[in-house]
Steps between C-alpha positions, in 0.01 A plus 500: 500500500505847348867536597577175321333625184697826516824312568444271201410797278813686612718196437349454153574865424862463608545185292337662195721807540808278522405313183434828315836635616675186375335539160613864485857408593497212254359723227775756554759222495346365178514840330868534591625147437260336256298747293785568259458151352154389616327839456316712753193278461715181529372376164849454351507823301773695674726744316788250510295194401579543130872482573477160664555165328181359655135596516455677832223318689168652601525487879128565548428145377722307739203353688309419183807328356533297821151349518348796685749495790761772540845332499652669808805278538580504129466881488735540797748255347505672158518856633773411751700313236784398730407132510415447134701229330694661219595193294421673175674834558350830606144539616252730332418669831736715703604341828303738720593321823865597452415854393262557789746350748798702379307827512332431836513761771335484839474735794328241720749215484350281229758299311549554127337160444192605698468818294541308172236244599262776606534676166443174313196416712356848441530441126334159525208638703456776245505253211239289677280808542495580125398158372219495244 
């Protein structure tokens, strides 16, 4: 029984460490790719926000604006940008899926698509972690 308790505690520690690492990776990705427009606090007050034709959204309110549920699929879809329907011209967001894919490098054999999806998912997990 004591071994089971230790095993469960160890597993919980590994899972918690993995989640914390994802948030750190996602935060770094956010600071590189998103903070210029959305601001370092993700509240829409980045240095480039004033140059845009739109109000840059406060990304810390995504859950609140979606009835208390974080919109995972929507966040992935918007950040990726490759499958958005562009009937009305250019999108307000960069197409990060293309950018991440074209700049992908891997020493372990991951495809460029796998790297791009991983970067997008890291961003989404980070955004979920900063909801207010």
